[in-house]
N, C-alpha and C positions, 0 to 999 in steps of 0.2 A: 842259709840266708839267701833270700832272693836277690837278684840283680838290683842295683840301685842306681839312680841318676842324681847327680848333684847339679842343681841350678842355683847358682849363687849360694845363699845360705839355706836353701830349701832342699831337703833330701826327699826324693820321690821313690817309693818302693811299691812294685806291683804285688798284689795278692790275688790269687785266682780263686774264684768261687766254683765255677763249673765250665762246661764247654758244650757247644752244639755244632751240628753240621747242616748245611742246606744246599740244594742244587742251585747253580747260577741262574737257571730259568725262573726260580722262585723269587730271588732277590731282584733280578732285572728281567722282567717278563717281556720287555720290548727290545731286548738286545739279542742279536743273532749270534750263532756259534762263530761265525766269521769275525764279528766284532770282538768276541770274547777271546779269540785265539791268542792274541799277544799276551794275555794275562793267565794262560793255562798253568803257570807255576804256582798260582794261588789255589788250584783245584787238585784235590787229592785223588788217590787211585780209585776211589769209589765215585768220582765225579762230583764231589761236594766241596764247598768252601768249609774249611775248618774255622770256626769262630769261637774265640775265648769269651767267657763271661767273667770279666775281671774288674777289680777295684784298685784304687791307689791310696796308699798311706803317705801323707805329706807331713814332714816334721820340720819345724823351724821355731825359733824363739820360745822354746819350751812348750809349744802347742803341738797336738797330734790331730790331724785332719784326715777324714776318710771321704774319698770321692766315690759315691754310689755304694750300694750294698748288695748287688748281685741278685740271683734268682731266689735265694733263701732256702730254708729247710722244710718248706711246705710242699705238699704234693701238687705239682703243676703238670698238666698233660703236655707231653712233647718235650719236657725238660728233665734232665737228671737233677737229683737233689744236690743243692749247693753245699759246700764245705767251708765257707768263709770263716766262721768263728774258729774252727779247728786250725785252719791255715793261718789265721791271724795269730793264734796262740803259738804256733810253730815258728812264726816270724818274730815272736817276742812282743806282741801287741795284745794287751788285755782289753776287753770291752770297756772297762772302767777308765782306761787311759785315754780314750778318744774324747776330745773336747768338742769337735765340730764335725758334722756330716753334711757334705755338699751333695745335693741330689740334682744331677744334670737334667732329669726329666722323670716323669712318673709312669714309665712303662714297666712291665712285669719283671724284667730281668735287671732292673736297676734299683729296686726298692725292697727286695725280698727279705733281707736281714734287718730291715728297720725294726721289725718286731719278732718276738718269740712268744710261744704260748706258755702261760703259767697259770695253774689253777683255773683252767677253762677260759682265761682272758688273754687277749693280745696285748702285750706290754713291750715297751721299747727294749731292744737288745743292748743298747749302749746307754746305760743309766745316767751318765753325766753329760752326755753330748747335747748340744743344740743342733736341731735338724733344720737346715736352711733349704727352703723351697721357694721358687719364684711364685709370687702371688697369682699371676695370670695362669700359670700352669696348674696351681692348686685349684683355682676356681673352675677351670675347664673340666678337670677330672672329678671334682667332688660335688659340683652343682648340676652338671648335665645328668639327667636321669639314667641314660644308658651307660655312660662312662662310670658313674658312681656305683653301679651294681657289679662291676667286675670284681672277681674274687680278690685280686691283689690290691685293689683299692680298699675293699672292705677290711682285709686283715693286715695290710702293711702300710696303708696311707692314712685312712681316717683315724686310727688310734693315736696318731701323732698329735692330733688336736686335743685329745683328752689328757695327754701326758704332761702338758705344760712345757714341753721341750721344742715345740714347733715355732720357727720364726719365718714368717712370710716376708719376702724381700723383693726389691725391684729387679729388673732384668739385667742391670749393669752394676749389681751390688758389689761394693768393696768389702771383701771379707776381712782382709788384714792389709798391712803395708805391702805384702808380697803376693796376695791372692785376690783375684777379681773375677766375677762372673762375666761372661761375654755372650751377649744375645746372639743366638743362631737358630732362629725359628724355622719351622717347616716340617721337621720330623715330628714334632709336637708343637702346639701353639707358642710355647715359651721355652723351648729347649735352650740350654745354656752350655757352652764350653767353659773351661776353667783356665784362666791365664795365670801363669806363674812368672813374676818379674822380680829378680833379686840379683844384686851384685853385678849388674850389667848383663845378665843372662836372662833368657826367656824360654818358656815352654807353653804349649797349649794342650790341655787334655781335652780330647775331642768328643767324649760322650758318644752319642749315636749320630753325630754329624756324618760320620763314615763308619761302616761296618767292616769294609775291606779296604786295604791301602790303595787299591786302584782308583777308588772314588776321589782321591786327591788329585788324580790326573783327569779322569773322566767325570768331571764335576757335573756335567749336564746329563749324565745317565740318571734317569728317574728310578728310584728304588721303591719297591712295593710297600715297605714299612713306613714310608714318609706320609704323613697325613696330608700335607700340602706339598706335592712333589715339586712344583715349579719353584716355590719359595725355598724349599730345602736345597735345590740346586744352586740358587742364588747365594744362600748362606755358605754352602760348601766352597764355592768359588771365592767369596769374600774372605773367608777364614784362611783358605789355602794361600791366597795372595798375601794376606797379613803375615802368615808364617814365613813365606819367602822373603818378604820385605824386611822382616825383623830378624831373620836368621834364627828363628826359634826352633826348638825341638817340637816335633809333632808326635803326640802320644795317644795311642788308640787302645781303649779297653777291650775291644773286640778283636784286635790284631793278635797274632801269635805272641805269646808272652816273651819278653816283658813289654812289648809294644812301643819301645822307644825308637825314634828315627828322626831323620832330617829330610827336607825336600831339596832335591838336586835337579839341575837341568841336564837332560840326556837326550841327544838328538833333537834338540829344540822343544822337548816336552818336560813338564814338571813331573818328577817321580819321587815316591817315598822310598828312602833307603834305610833299612833297619840298622841300628847300631850294633 
């Protein structure tokens, strides 16, 4: 059984799909080695950041919610094949059990298990689930001619519209009494975090607001994967401040699993501390 975090009445369980590694100079091309030196503990012996490709299963009030679906079982250049469905089964979660899928944004490593191939067609991997996507995010990736041609949009996003399971929502959509989408644009046009508020406790699942915990400290460091880098920096700072002010858990799907942590003040700086 994976590590779990209880936030009020909501149980949060990480489920890994895959993992990748990348050099710091790729993620932060404008940051010098000297600036990176205080964060060397996030760099492995090969000089790379280790980044999980993870999802979260949230359970409360008889509902099972999945946040993002990983890289998937398709062949993706530069990515190892994901194992989410097998890992969900090992964790005691069947595809048929999932009621809702919250997609933080429509990048390749967050939508991969939306669909599986059956009889030459891409069909939804979670047959009972409603798939929630922010409308502005959907419109950007499915109507722009260049974006809509990407393989992961063709095989893992567009088929949702044909399935009858897609729900397009606004950027601050209230999913349930305990779950709300939080607008955090910049990484993509309508990227969303997920706020969990229950029983007087709070958590925020970060999506790709941050890939590495240090970004919750160095919120002004521009990251190469952010579409609007300046806006992404603003969103990171705003969400980090909210987490501090609310005393919320900060949960990162790309952080080392399980990705649960708190924000603390250390030597006058905000830092993420793993639980």
